[in-house]
C-alpha positions in Angstrom: 90.9 30.7 55.7 93.8 33.1 55.8 97.2 32.0 57.2 98.0 33.1 60.8 101.1 35.1 59.7 99.0 37.0 57.2 96.4 37.9 59.8 99.0 39.1 62.3 100.6 41.2 59.6 97.3 42.9 58.9 96.8 43.6 62.6 100.3 45.0 63.0 99.8 47.2 60.0 96.5 48.5 61.5 98.1 49.3 64.8 100.9 51.2 63.0 98.3 53.1 61.0 96.3 53.9 64.1 99.4 55.2 65.9 100.4 57.4 62.9 96.8 58.7 62.8 96.9 59.6 66.5 100.3 61.3 66.1 99.0 63.2 63.1 96.0 64.4 65.1 98.2 65.9 67.9 98.2 69.6 67.3 100.2 72.4 69.1 98.9 75.9 69.2 100.1 79.1 70.9 97.5 80.9 73.1 97.1 84.6 72.6 96.6 86.4 75.9 93.6 88.7 75.8 92.8 89.8 79.3 94.1 89.5 82.9 92.0 89.7 86.1 94.4 90.3 88.9 93.5 89.3 92.5 95.3 90.3 95.6 96.9 86.8 95.4 96.8 85.2 92.0 95.6 86.1 88.6 93.0 84.8 86.1 94.3 84.8 82.5 92.0 84.6 79.5 93.4 83.7 76.1 92.2 82.6 72.6 93.5 80.7 69.6 92.1 78.9 66.6 93.0 75.3 65.6 92.4 73.2 62.5 91.4 69.7 63.6 90.6 66.5 61.6 87.4 64.5 61.9 87.3 62.3 64.9 89.3 62.5 68.1 92.4 64.6 68.4 94.5 66.3 71.1 95.4 70.0 71.2 98.4 71.1 73.1 97.9 74.7 74.2 101.3 76.4 74.7 102.4 79.9 75.5 100.5 79.9 78.8 101.7 80.9 82.3 103.5 78.7 84.8 102.2 77.8 88.2 98.6 77.1 87.0 96.0 75.7 89.4 94.8 72.6 87.5 91.3 72.8 88.9 90.9 76.4 87.5 91.4 75.4 83.9 88.3 76.2 81.8 88.4 75.5 78.0 85.7 76.2 75.4 85.8 75.1 71.7 82.6 76.3 70.1 79.4 74.4 69.5 80.3 71.7 67.0 83.3 70.1 68.6 83.1 68.4 72.0 85.8 68.4 74.8 86.6 64.9 76.2 89.2 66.0 78.8 91.7 68.6 79.8 95.0 68.2 81.6 98.0 70.3 82.7 101.3 69.2 81.3 104.9 70.3 81.4 106.2 71.5 78.0 109.9 70.8 77.7 110.2 71.6 74.0 108.9 75.0 73.3 110.9 78.1 74.3 109.5 81.5 75.0 109.5 84.0 72.2 112.1 86.7 72.6 110.9 90.2 73.2 111.7 93.1 70.8 114.1 94.5 73.4 116.0 91.3 73.6 116.2 91.0 69.8 117.6 94.6 69.7 120.2 93.7 72.4 121.2 90.6 70.5 121.6 92.6 67.3 123.8 95.0 69.3 126.0 92.1 70.4 126.3 90.9 66.8 127.5 94.3 65.7 129.9 94.7 68.5 131.4 91.2 67.8 131.8 92.2 64.1 133.8 95.3 65.2 135.8 93.0 67.5 136.7 90.7 64.7 137.9 93.6 62.5 140.1 94.8 65.4 141.5 91.3 65.9 142.6 91.2 62.2 144.3 94.6 62.6 146.0 93.4 65.7 147.2 90.3 64.0 148.7 92.3 61.1 150.3 94.6 63.6 151.9 91.8 65.5 153.4 90.4 62.2 154.7 93.9 61.4 156.4 94.2 64.8 157.9 90.7 64.5 159.3 91.6 61.1 160.9 94.8 62.4 162.4 93.0 65.4 163.6 89.9 63.4 165.3 91.6 60.4 167.0 94.5 62.2 170.3 94.8 60.4 169.9 91.8 58.0 169.7 94.2 55.0 173.2 95.6 55.8 175.0 92.3 55.8 177.4 91.7 52.8 177.2 95.2 51.6 179.7 98.2 51.8 177.5 100.3 54.1 178.8 103.3 55.9 178.0 104.3 59.4 175.5 106.8 58.0 173.7 103.9 56.2 173.5 102.0 59.5 172.2 105.1 61.3 169.5 105.6 58.6 168.4 101.9 58.9 168.4 102.2 62.7 166.2 105.3 62.6 163.8 103.5 60.2 163.4 100.5 62.5 163.0 102.8 65.5 160.4 105.0 64.0 158.3 102.2 62.5 158.6 99.9 65.5 157.5 102.8 67.8 154.5 103.5 65.6 153.6 99.8 65.5 153.9 99.3 69.2 151.7 102.4 69.9 149.1 101.0 67.4 149.2 97.6 69.1 148.5 99.3 72.5 145.6 101.3 71.0 144.1 98.2 69.3 144.3 96.1 72.5 142.6 98.9 74.5 139.8 99.1 71.9 139.4 95.3 72.1 139.3 95.3 75.9 136.6 98.1 75.8 134.6 96.1 73.2 134.8 93.0 75.4 133.4 95.0 78.4 130.5 96.4 76.3 129.7 92.9 75.0 129.7 91.6 78.5 127.3 94.3 79.7 124.9 93.8 76.9 124.9 90.1 77.4 124.2 90.6 81.1 121.3 92.9 80.1 119.9 90.1 77.9 120.1 87.7 80.8 118.4 90.2 83.1 115.6 90.8 80.5 115.0 87.1 80.0 114.9 86.4 83.7 115.9 82.9 84.8 116.3 80.6 81.9 113.3 78.4 81.6 114.0 74.7 80.9 110.3 73.7 81.0 107.0 75.4 81.0 103.3 74.7 81.3 101.0 73.5 78.6 97.3 72.6 78.6 96.4 69.3 76.8 92.8 69.2 75.5 91.3 66.1 73.9 88.3 66.8 71.6 86.2 65.0 69.1 84.9 66.8 65.9 82.2 65.6 63.5 84.3 66.7 60.5 87.6 68.4 59.6 87.2 72.0 60.7 88.7 75.1 62.2 87.6 75.6 65.8 87.9 78.7 68.1 89.5 77.8 71.5 89.0 80.0 74.6 91.0 79.1 77.7 90.8 80.6 81.2 93.0 79.6 84.2 94.5 80.9 87.4 98.2 81.3 88.1 99.3 81.7 91.7 102.5 83.7 90.9 100.9 87.1 90.5 99.0 89.7 92.5 98.7 93.3 93.5 99.2 95.4 96.6 97.1 98.5 97.1 99.0 101.8 97.8 97.9 105.4 98.1 99.2 108.9 97.6 97.6 111.3 100.1 98.0 115.0 99.1 96.8 118.1 101.1 97.5 121.6 99.9 96.5 123.3 103.2 94.0 123.0 106.0 91.4 124.8 103.9 91.6 122.4 101.0 90.2 118.8 100.6 92.3 115.7 100.8 93.1 114.1 97.5 93.7 110.3 97.7 95.2 108.7 94.6 94.6 104.9 94.4 97.5 102.9 93.0 98.2 99.2 92.5 101.7 97.7 92.9 101.5 94.8 90.5 103.9 91.8 90.5 104.0 88.6 88.5 106.4 85.7 88.1 104.4 83.5 85.9 107.0 83.4 83.1 104.6 84.8 80.6 104.8 88.4 79.4 101.6 90.4 79.5 101.9 92.7 76.5 99.5 95.6 76.1 96.8 93.9 78.2 93.6 95.4 79.7 93.5 94.7 83.4 90.8 94.1 85.9 92.1 94.4 89.5 89.9 92.7 92.1 90.0 92.8 95.9 88.9 89.1 95.9 91.3 86.4 97.0 90.7 83.1 95.2 93.2 81.4 97.6 90.9 82.0 100.6 88.2 79.7 99.3 84.5 80.3 98.8 82.8 78.0 101.4 81.6 79.5 104.7 83.1 77.9 107.8 81.0 75.6 110.0 81.1 76.3 113.8 82.1 73.5 116.2 80.3 72.9 119.5 81.3 75.4 122.2 81.7 73.3 125.3 81.7 74.8 128.8 82.8 72.6 131.8 84.5 72.8 135.2 88.1 72.1 135.5 89.2 70.2 138.6 92.4 72.0 139.5 94.8 69.7 141.2 97.0 71.4 143.8 100.7 70.7 143.4 103.7 71.2 145.6 105.6 74.4 145.7 104.6 78.1 145.8 102.7 79.7 143.0 100.8 83.0 142.8 97.9 83.3 140.4 98.1 87.1 140.4 98.9 88.8 137.1 99.9 92.4 136.6 98.5 94.3 133.7 100.0 97.6 132.4 97.9 99.7 130.0 100.1 101.7 127.6 97.8 102.3 124.6 95.9 105.6 124.6 93.1 105.5 122.1 92.3 108.5 119.9 88.6 109.3 119.9 86.4 110.1 117.0 86.0 113.8 116.1 83.2 115.7 114.4 81.9 114.3 111.1 82.6 115.7 107.6 81.3 114.9 104.2 83.0 113.0 101.4 82.6 113.5 97.7 84.1 111.2 95.1 85.6 113.3 92.2 87.8 111.1 90.0 90.6 113.0 88.4 90.1 113.6 84.6 93.5 111.9 84.1 92.1 108.5 85.2 88.3 108.6 84.8 88.4 107.7 81.1 90.5 104.7 81.7 89.4 103.2 85.0 85.9 102.0 85.9 85.2 101.1 89.6 82.7 98.3 90.2 81.6 97.6 93.7 79.3 94.6 93.7 79.0 93.9 97.4 81.5 91.0 97.4 84.6 92.7 96.3 85.8 95.9 94.5 87.0 95.7 90.9 88.9 98.3 88.9 88.6 97.9 85.2 91.8 99.4 83.7 91.1 100.3 80.0 94.5 101.6 79.3 96.8 98.7 78.1 99.8 97.9 80.2 102.8 95.6 79.7 104.0 93.5 82.6 107.1 91.3 82.1 106.9 87.7 83.1 109.3 88.1 86.0 108.8 91.5 87.4 107.7 93.5 90.5 107.0 97.1 91.5 104.9 97.8 88.4 102.8 100.8 89.5 99.4 101.3 88.0 97.4 104.5 88.8 93.7 103.6 89.3 91.8 106.8 90.2 91.8 109.8 92.5 89.2 110.9 95.0 88.7 114.4 96.4 87.6 114.1 100.0 86.3 116.8 102.3 87.9 116.6 105.7 88.1 118.2 109.1 91.6 119.2 110.2 92.6 119.0 113.8 95.8 119.0 115.8 96.4 116.3 118.4 99.1 116.1 121.0 100.1 113.7 123.8 102.6 115.8 125.7 103.3 113.0 128.2 104.9 111.1 125.3 105.8 113.8 122.8 105.7 117.6 123.0 104.8 118.0 119.3 101.4 118.7 117.9 100.4 116.4 115.0 98.1 117.6 112.3 95.3 115.1 111.4 92.9 115.1 108.5 89.7 113.4 109.8 87.4 111.9 107.1 83.9 110.8 107.8 81.9 108.6 105.5 85.1 106.7 104.8 83.1 103.6 103.9 82.2 105.2 100.6 85.9 105.3 99.7 86.2 101.5 99.3 89.7 101.6 100.8 91.8 98.4 101.1 94.5 98.3 103.7 97.7 99.6 102.2 100.7 101.9 102.6 100.3 105.6 102.0 102.7 108.3 100.9 101.7 111.6 102.4 102.4 115.1 101.0 101.4 118.3 102.7 101.8 121.8 101.1 103.7 120.2 98.2 106.3 118.6 100.4 106.8 114.9 101.2 105.9 114.2 104.8 106.4 110.5 105.2 104.8 107.1 104.9 101.7 105.8 106.7 99.2 103.0 106.5 95.6 103.4 105.6 93.2 100.9 107.1 89.5 101.0 108.0 89.7 98.1 110.4 88.3 99.1 113.8 87.1 102.5 112.7 83.9 103.9 114.1 83.3 107.4 112.8 86.4 109.0 111.2 89.4 107.9 109.3 92.4 109.9 110.7 95.3 110.6 108.4 98.4 112.0 110.1 100.0 114.9 108.2 103.1 115.3 110.4 104.3 117.6 113.2 103.8 121.4 113.4 106.7 123.1 115.1 104.6 126.4 115.4 102.5 124.9 118.1 104.6 124.9 121.3 103.6 122.4 124.0 105.2 121.5 127.3 104.1 119.3 130.3 105.6 120.3 133.6 105.3 118.9 137.1 104.1 121.4 139.7 106.8 121.0 142.4 104.8 123.1 144.9 101.8 120.8 144.7 103.5 117.5 144.1 104.2 115.8 147.4 106.5 113.1 148.5 105.0 110.0 150.2 103.3 111.1 153.5 102.3 108.6 156.2 99.0 108.7 158.1 97.9 105.6 160.0 98.5 102.5 158.0 98.4 104.3 154.6 100.7 106.4 152.4 99.4 109.4 150.4 101.1 110.9 147.3 99.9 113.9 145.4 100.8 114.5 141.7 100.2 117.8 140.0 101.0 118.8 136.4 100.4 121.8 134.0 100.3 121.5 130.3 101.3 124.7 128.5 100.1 125.4 125.0 101.1 128.3 122.7 99.9 128.8 119.2 102.7 130.6 117.3 100.8 130.3 114.0 99.1 133.2 112.2 95.7 131.4 112.2 93.5 129.8 114.9 93.7 126.0 115.4 91.5 123.2 116.8 93.7 121.2 119.2 93.0 118.0 121.1 95.3 117.4 124.1 95.4 113.9 125.6 96.8 112.8 129.0 95.8 110.3 131.6 95.1 109.5 135.2 96.2 106.2 136.6 93.9 103.3 136.4 93.7 101.5 139.7 94.0 97.7 139.5 93.8 96.8 143.2 91.0 97.6 145.7 93.6 98.5 148.4 94.7 101.5 146.3 92.5 104.5 145.8 92.5 107.5 143.6 91.2 110.7 145.2 90.9 114.5 144.7 91.3 114.2 140.9 91.1 117.7 139.3 91.3 118.2 135.6 89.3 121.3 134.7 87.3 121.1 131.5 88.8 117.8 130.3 86.6 114.8 129.5 87.5 111.9 131.7 87.1 108.2 130.8 87.2 106.3 134.1 87.8 102.9 132.5 90.9 104.0 130.5 92.0 106.9 132.6 92.1 109.1 129.5 91.9 112.9 129.8 90.8 114.8 126.7 90.8 118.6 126.2 89.3 119.9 123.0 90.6 123.5 122.5 90.2 126.4 120.1 93.4 128.3 120.3 93.6 131.7 118.6 96.7 132.9 116.8 99.4 133.9 119.3 97.3 132.7 122.2 98.6 130.7 125.2 96.7 128.3 127.4 97.4 126.4 130.6 95.8 123.1 131.5 96.4 122.1 135.2 95.4 118.7 136.5 96.2 116.8 139.7 95.3 113.7 141.7 96.1 111.8 144.9 96.9 108.1 145.3 96.5 106.4 148.6 97.8 102.8 149.3 98.7 100.6 152.3 102.0 101.4 154.0 103.0 97.8 154.0 102.6 97.7 150.2 104.9 100.6 149.5 107.6 98.5 147.8 104.9 96.6 145.8 103.2 99.6 144.1 104.0 99.6 140.4 103.4 102.5 138.0 103.8 105.6 140.1 
């Protein structure tokens, strides 16, 4: 039987050997980023690496991954022979991100500038010694000698000339040093800007595996980071009203994951992984009677409603044809799969780890449209040109800002959205000052309040004047309105509005006109409002 001390020693040695074995089997490997799938909020990153592992159990620490990883999104594959035991997200305090080539170039520039600075400092030090020597010795060389005044003057001139030269040199050297210090400061600030905020820790993915033998295994890793996304934007260009609309699709990409995406192929998706994938479950819709308890005091349950929005109606249809520009069609493939739209960008891009406003051009679509002018002279006397696009659902537009150009000139910014559309997508192309519109009240027909019996009657009359000062005919929609009566004691009578279409529910009047070049038209309309005399002070809106 072995002594107890001997047995304990063997056990302790075995534990130490096992610990050393585990430590030896812990392997760190940098992940090489291969592809990015960018969502509206978030990004899916795919990377690869290869690792030499020993037989048995070991742990691989995958570094050079993004920050802000969703732990539940991590998916790791290691080939057929090895088996994954577990994966976990860790914080990596030891590794530091590799410097970009630009930062390396900037650091080399700082090194060169500091070398020049050191040379100037040596020259300045020698210069100061020279000045001190000239100031300290002065007339020391004349003491104890039979020197004439001429000798003294010669020595004085020598000191004067050399001291002047030395002081000028000192000033020049100091100026050069100050300038170098400013340049070094600027380059170092640029380095800080390029690196972004200094990262004291980062993410790493720990993968425990078991292998039947010592081998090299391929590792594929996919995960989602929340600190990235893209915003759809558009350029809308129209040459003239006889030309189609050209819509250029763009993506404004941002990411703050801390990991540079260098020369990466992108897929941009309209899906949003943050929204979740499970359909909601409706709750019971309960209907019941509420026993309203009367309280003390006075309260009126009447509410006043004022309608201010004037809807723009749908116009005649037009066709749409998708013609991607040859500049983009070879690099971007659009995939509409019924759930979301994807743009596969084949042209590699580089997006820094802390950056925004990275614009990627996706494609261009040439769209046939109907052009029409619209004016609401009650609110604005200008006519606004609109491009009206039918079959807009084929464009796969996502809501986003648009930059509008007409006739080669910048018009302004708008917002493209298909929410609430019925027939046409209307894009405003700005005001046209060559269409002159006015809305005048007809003083002869408009009456002041007149009393008859217990009622008051008021007549309102207006004329809308239109003149086309352009050299070509136009299609023009004029919008105005009659009041919408909200109380049964008030009535609207004798409404006259010519050829306008009248919507009784909204009060909207709509004239659709064809106005020839140089032609003028008048659109009169009038109405009468009757209401109780005792409610005169309570009538709102007239």
